C-alpha positions, 0 to 999 in steps of 0.5 A: 354530430360533426364527428359522426359525419366525419367518421362515416365519410372516412370509412366510405372513402377507405373501403375501396382502398382496403378492398383493393389492397386485399385483392392485390394481396390475394393475387400476390398470394396466388402467384407465390403459390404457383411458384411453390407448386413449380418448385415442387414439380422441379423437385419431383414431388406429386403435385396433384393435390396442391394443383387441385387446391390451387384450382379451387383457390382461383375459382374462389378468387374469381367468384369474389372478384365478380361479387366485388364488381357487382358492388358486393362485399368480397371475402378473400379469406377462403382463397388465403386459406387455400394458398396457406394450406398449399404453402404448408404442404410444400414445407411438409413435402421437403421435410418428408423427403429429407426425413425419408433419406435419413430413415433409409440410412438408419434402416441400412445400418440395422445389421443382425436384426429381423427388419421385416416389420420395419420394411413393412412400415417403410413401404407404407411411408413411400406409398404415402410420400409418392401419393403426395400425402406428406403429412401421413408419410411423416407420421408413418416415419415416426412409427418406423423409428419407434419400431426400430427403437423397439427392435434395438431394445429387444436385441439389447435384452437378448444380448444381455441374456446370452452374456449371462448364459455364457458366463453361467455355462463357463462357470459350470464347465470350469467347476465340473470339467472332470465329471463332464469328461467322464460323462462324455466317455460314458456316452461314447461307450454307450453309443458304441455298445448299444447304439446299433441295438437302439437303432434296430429297436427304433426301426422295429417300432416304426415298422410295427406302427406302420403295420398297425396303420396299414391294418386300420386302412384295410379295415376302413376299406372293408367297411366302405365296401360293405356300406357301398354294396349294401346301398348305405354309401353313394357311389361317388363317396365310395370311389373318393374314399377308396382312392384316398385309402389306396394313396395312404396304403401306397405311402405306408408300403413305401415307408415299410420298404425303406425301413425293411431295407435299413433293418436288413442292412443293420442285421447283415452288418451285425452278423458280419461283425459277429462272424469276424469277432468269432474268427478272431477269437478262434484264431486267438485260441489256436495261437494259445494252443500252439504256444502251449504245445510248443512249451510242452514239447520244449520241456520234454 
């Protein structure tokens, strides 16, 4: 019985001391948090988020202090939770700052890469960092490093494939250099002999296709006119279609004019070249005749 009485008296005497100690620790925690926020401000961080948390912590502290003065049992754990969160955010802020600087250096070293996906992630990182969402910024940086690794791996695979292709090409050229030279000579001869004919043929094919398109457009115009004058087509629709068909006709005529000009130039060049060849053959023949006459007269 005496033991129970002693325990009760001891607990009764210690409760005010424990409460006062918890209150003092909470006050010290709030002061430390204010110092942390000032350090963040001095470093140029966005402190809106932590300042809101500090305001909330102070309001909770005032409420618990008022409760204690009224004889109630205060609970400062909610205040400690907020100050601990602010301390954690401060650490994340400085961590994110250091990692962002390192990330920018890593991206600057990416030469010969298409870094648009990486730059997109870097933009998201900076947006989260500037908004004070430092945890999100760190997560985005991890994604950015992952994307950099993927780009480097892909480039390594492409480089290996190119090296293999170069080796195969070198071996092929080494083994077939004579046939390649012969094929090149034949191609040059073909282009020299038939190049102009092929070019003229392709131009004529384009002209035929454009003339066919022009005929189709004219048929569409006739069809629209028939429907309009018979009352089957509204006036607005008719004028819209006619304007569109007129635009298509102008474009076809423009292309036809260009192709006709090209075709005439090639045909003129061909005629001039043919005439020059005929003149050359004629002169050559005349020289042979003169030589034969001279030899014949000399014998006489």
